[in-house]
C-alpha positions as CSV (number, residue, x, y, z in Angstrom):
1,X,-8.0,8.0,13.2
2,X,-8.9,4.8,11.1
3,X,-9.8,5.1,8.1
4,X,-12.1,2.4,6.0
5,X,-13.0,2.4,2.6
6,X,-15.8,0.4,1.1
7,X,-19.5,-0.8,0.6
8,X,-21.7,-2.8,2.8
9,X,-23.9,-6.0,2.0
10,X,-26.6,-2.8,0.2
11,X,-24.3,-0.1,-0.9
12,X,-22.8,-0.3,-4.6
13,X,-20.2,3.2,-4.5
14,X,-18.3,2.8,-1.3
15,X,-18.2,5.0,1.6
16,X,-15.9,5.3,3.6
17,X,-16.0,5.0,6.9
18,X,-14.2,5.6,10.5
19,X,-13.2,2.6,12.2
20,X,-12.5,1.2,16.5
21,X,-12.2,-1.9,17.9
22,X,-14.2,-4.1,14.7
23,X,-16.7,-1.8,14.6
24,X,-17.2,1.0,11.1
25,X,-19.3,3.8,11.9
26,X,-20.4,5.3,8.6
27,X,-18.2,9.3,8.3
28,X,-19.0,10.0,4.7
29,X,-22.0,7.8,2.2
30,X,-21.3,7.0,-0.9
31,X,-17.5,9.2,-0.8
32,X,-16.5,6.1,-3.5
33,X,-13.0,6.7,-2.1
34,X,-11.1,8.7,0.0
35,X,-10.1,12.1,-2.0
36,X,-12.9,14.6,-0.3
37,X,-10.8,14.1,2.8
38,X,-7.5,14.6,2.0
39,X,-9.1,17.8,-0.2
40,X,-10.2,19.2,3.1
41,X,-7.6,18.1,5.5
42,X,-5.5,19.4,1.9
43,X,-7.1,23.0,1.9
44,X,-6.5,23.4,6.2
45,X,-9.8,21.3,7.4
46,X,-10.0,19.4,10.6
47,X,-11.0,15.7,9.5
48,X,-14.5,14.7,9.0
49,X,-16.0,13.8,12.1
50,X,-19.2,11.0,11.7
51,X,-22.7,12.1,13.0
52,X,-23.7,11.4,16.4
53,X,-26.7,9.0,14.5
54,X,-24.0,7.2,11.7
55,X,-25.2,3.9,11.2
56,X,-22.1,1.6,12.7
57,X,-21.7,-1.7,11.5
58,X,-19.1,-4.8,12.1
59,X,-15.3,-4.1,10.0
60,X,-15.8,-7.7,9.4
61,X,-19.4,-6.8,7.0
62,X,-17.5,-3.8,5.2
63,X,-16.1,-5.1,1.6
64,X,-12.8,-3.1,1.4
65,X,-12.4,-0.7,-1.7
66,X,-9.5,1.0,-2.9
67,X,-8.9,4.4,-0.3
68,X,-7.7,6.5,-3.6
69,X,-10.4,5.1,-6.4
70,X,-7.4,6.5,-8.6
71,X,-4.5,7.9,-7.4
72,X,-2.2,10.4,-9.5
73,X,0.8,8.8,-9.0
74,X,1.8,5.7,-6.9
75,X,6.1,6.0,-6.9
76,X,7.6,3.2,-4.7
77,X,11.4,3.1,-3.5
78,X,13.5,-0.5,-4.2
79,X,15.9,-1.7,-2.0
80,X,14.9,0.1,1.4
81,X,16.5,-2.2,3.7
82,X,20.2,-3.2,3.7
83,X,19.6,-6.8,3.7
84,X,17.0,-7.1,1.6
85,X,19.2,-5.3,-1.3
86,X,22.1,-7.7,-0.1
87,X,19.5,-10.1,-0.6
88,X,18.9,-9.3,-3.6
89,X,22.7,-9.4,-5.2
90,X,22.5,-5.0,-5.2
91,X,24.2,-3.0,-3.2
92,X,22.6,-0.8,-0.4
93,X,21.6,2.9,-2.1
94,X,22.8,6.1,-1.7
95,X,19.7,7.4,-3.3
96,X,16.7,5.2,-3.8
97,X,16.0,3.6,-6.5
98,X,12.3,4.9,-7.2
99,X,9.4,3.7,-9.7
100,X,6.4,4.0,-10.4
101,X,2.6,1.7,-10.4
102,X,0.4,2.5,-13.2
103,X,-3.5,2.6,-11.9
104,X,-4.1,-0.5,-13.6
105,X,-1.8,-3.1,-11.1
106,X,-3.5,-1.9,-7.9
107,X,-6.2,-3.7,-5.8
108,X,-8.4,-3.5,-2.7
109,X,-7.3,-5.7,0.7
110,X,-9.8,-9.0,-0.3
111,X,-9.3,-8.8,-3.8
112,X,-7.6,-11.0,-5.7
113,X,-4.2,-11.1,-6.6
114,X,-4.0,-12.1,-9.7
115,X,-0.9,-14.8,-10.8
116,X,-0.3,-13.5,-14.2
117,X,0.0,-16.6,-17.3
118,X,2.5,-14.9,-18.1
119,X,5.0,-16.4,-15.1
120,X,4.8,-17.8,-12.4
121,X,7.8,-16.1,-10.5
122,X,4.8,-13.7,-7.9
123,X,6.5,-12.4,-4.9
124,X,5.0,-11.2,-1.7
125,X,7.0,-7.9,-1.1
126,X,4.9,-6.0,2.8
127,X,5.7,-1.8,2.3
128,X,4.2,0.9,4.5
129,X,2.4,3.3,1.7
130,X,1.9,7.3,2.6
131,X,-0.7,8.5,1.3
132,X,0.2,12.8,0.5
133,X,-2.7,14.9,2.0
134,X,-0.6,18.6,1.5
135,X,1.3,18.7,-2.1
136,X,4.1,20.2,-3.0
137,X,7.5,21.0,-4.3
138,X,10.5,21.3,-2.9
139,X,8.7,20.1,0.3
140,X,11.9,20.2,3.3
141,X,12.6,17.1,5.1
142,X,12.0,18.7,7.6
143,X,8.6,20.4,7.1
144,X,7.8,17.0,5.0
145,X,5.7,14.4,7.2
146,X,3.0,17.8,7.6
147,X,1.8,17.2,3.9
148,X,1.3,12.9,5.1
149,X,-2.7,12.4,5.2
150,X,-2.5,9.1,6.1
151,X,-1.1,5.7,6.2
152,X,-1.2,2.4,5.2
153,X,0.0,-1.3,3.7
154,X,0.8,-2.3,0.5
155,X,1.3,-5.6,-0.9
156,X,3.9,-5.4,-4.6
157,X,3.6,-7.9,-5.6
158,X,6.2,-8.6,-8.3
159,X,6.4,-10.9,-11.0
160,X,10.6,-11.9,-10.2
161,X,11.1,-12.9,-14.4
162,X,10.2,-10.0,-15.8
163,X,11.6,-7.6,-12.9
164,X,14.7,-9.2,-13.5
165,X,14.4,-8.6,-17.9
166,X,15.7,-5.5,-18.2
167,X,17.6,-2.4,-15.8
168,X,14.3,-0.8,-15.3
169,X,11.1,-3.0,-13.3
170,X,8.3,-1.1,-14.7
171,X,7.7,-4.7,-16.1
172,X,7.5,-7.0,-12.8
173,X,5.8,-3.8,-11.1
174,X,3.1,-3.3,-13.7
175,X,1.1,-6.6,-14.0
176,X,-3.4,-5.6,-13.5
177,X,-3.8,-6.9,-10.1
178,X,-1.2,-7.5,-8.3
179,X,-0.4,-5.2,-5.8
180,X,-3.0,-4.3,-3.2
181,X,-3.8,-1.8,-1.0
182,X,-5.0,-1.6,2.6
183,X,-7.7,-2.1,4.3
184,X,-7.1,0.8,6.9
185,X,-5.7,4.2,7.1
186,X,-4.2,5.8,9.8
187,X,-3.7,9.0,10.6
188,X,-0.5,10.9,11.4
189,X,-1.7,11.7,14.9
190,X,-2.2,7.8,16.2
191,X,0.9,6.9,15.1
192,X,4.9,7.8,16.0
193,X,6.0,10.4,14.0
194,X,7.0,8.7,9.9
195,X,5.0,5.4,10.9
196,X,8.8,4.6,12.6
197,X,9.6,2.0,15.4
198,X,6.6,0.0,13.8
199,X,7.5,-4.2,13.1
200,X,5.9,-4.9,9.5
201,X,5.8,-8.1,8.6
202,X,4.6,-10.6,5.8
203,X,2.5,-14.7,6.5
204,X,2.1,-16.7,3.5
205,X,-0.5,-18.8,4.5
206,X,-0.3,-18.5,8.3
207,X,3.8,-19.0,8.0
208,X,5.7,-15.6,8.8
209,X,8.1,-15.0,6.0
210,X,9.1,-10.8,6.3
211,X,10.2,-10.2,10.2
212,X,11.1,-6.7,10.8
213,X,10.8,-3.1,11.4
214,X,10.1,0.1,9.8
215,X,13.0,2.0,11.6
216,X,15.6,-0.3,9.7
217,X,13.9,1.6,6.1
218,X,17.4,3.2,5.2
219,X,15.0,6.3,3.5
220,X,12.4,7.7,6.4
221,X,8.9,8.9,5.7
222,X,10.0,12.2,5.9
223,X,13.7,12.0,3.8
224,X,11.5,10.1,1.2
225,X,9.2,12.9,0.4
226,X,11.5,15.9,-0.1
227,X,13.7,13.4,-2.4
228,X,10.5,12.7,-4.6
229,X,9.8,16.6,-4.8
230,X,12.6,17.4,-5.8
231,X,12.5,15.7,-8.8
232,X,8.1,15.9,-9.2
233,X,5.1,18.0,-7.6
234,X,3.3,15.8,-4.8
235,X,-0.2,16.2,-4.9
236,X,-3.0,15.0,-2.9
237,X,-3.9,12.0,-2.9
238,X,-0.4,10.8,-4.4
239,X,1.0,7.2,-3.1
240,X,4.6,6.8,-2.0
241,X,5.5,2.8,-1.0
242,X,8.5,2.2,0.8
243,X,10.5,-0.5,0.2
244,X,10.0,-3.8,1.8
245,X,12.5,-6.2,4.5
246,X,14.3,-8.9,3.7
247,X,12.7,-12.2,3.3
248,X,11.6,-12.2,-0.2
249,X,10.1,-15.6,-1.8
250,X,13.1,-14.8,-4.5
251,X,16.0,-14.8,-2.5
252,X,14.9,-18.7,-1.0
253,X,17.0,-21.2,-1.1
254,X,14.4,-23.3,-1.9
255,X,12.8,-19.9,-3.5
256,X,9.1,-19.6,-2.8
257,X,6.7,-18.4,-4.7
258,X,3.4,-17.4,-4.6
259,X,0.3,-19.7,-5.8
260,X,-3.2,-20.2,-7.4
261,X,-5.3,-20.6,-3.5
262,X,-2.7,-18.9,-1.3
263,X,-3.1,-16.1,0.8
264,X,-1.5,-13.7,1.7
265,X,-1.2,-11.3,5.2
266,X,1.4,-8.3,5.0
267,X,0.6,-6.6,8.5
268,X,2.1,-3.0,10.2
269,X,2.0,-2.8,13.1
270,X,-0.4,0.4,14.7
271,X,-1.9,0.1,11.3
272,X,-3.2,-2.9,10.0
273,X,-3.5,-6.3,7.6
274,X,-3.7,-6.3,4.3
275,X,-5.2,-9.9,3.2
276,X,-5.2,-11.7,0.1
277,X,-6.0,-14.5,-1.6
278,X,-4.0,-15.9,-5.4
279,X,-5.8,-16.7,-8.1
280,X,-4.6,-18.0,-11.5
281,X,-5.3,-15.6,-14.7
282,X,-7.4,-17.2,-16.7
283,X,-6.1,-17.7,-20.7
284,X,-7.5,-15.4,-22.9
285,X,-9.1,-13.2,-20.7
286,X,-9.0,-9.4,-22.2
287,X,-7.9,-7.8,-18.2
288,X,-8.3,-7.5,-15.3
289,X,-9.5,-4.6,-13.9
290,X,-8.1,-2.1,-10.2
291,X,-11.1,-2.6,-7.4
């Protein structure tokens, strides 16, 4: 099932829709996000189905919202593609590099990704993202895929100057409004196990700059869930991002940075495209709220 969280022109609170061939059928009116459905599935219930007389809209008429409005935690992997590790000057890891993203850094597809005042070194990173359904601790790798609610697309917008200021990447990965998610969440039965073998790419102003495959990930979805849950309890609605392939802007010669007015698209085969404009932060602004 393909799920879209968003609003129509007459709504202020996001609803959940089932997407099929460009049409969005209302599934849960005014739900806010996917949290209620995730909780149902985590409790062992089946995915709900739209009512027989449910309203149907064009997907283009839905303004996306975050699939999970305030995730308990968003765990991100770095250096999960060997060639990306090498292009950044790092050794290929034998244990995943992990960092967390704050909720204020996350925005929905189509919302502006914010080029911060602090630095022009704003880079794109296309990534697979998992939304946890059934939570747990010390999850066995063999059981891990049963804990996945769905898969979506993530642009891990990174401010490289700040990422490189310290050995920890927190600052460069947590500027307000820099991480774009969605819009489509695909439940596991509609994808290969662990979303393996899917093309993953980035286009900036129409030019393809990243083009790889999820089969090249060093740490698979199942292995990563097992590793993360060894450290922390995973809860329904938590999210894990799986790192980016080679081709990022900072490794290019000359370097490529996202600028005000650019449009970036990150796409994963079978899931969809997260498209966002780049908008410069306004001097004197008090902050950028997550969508």
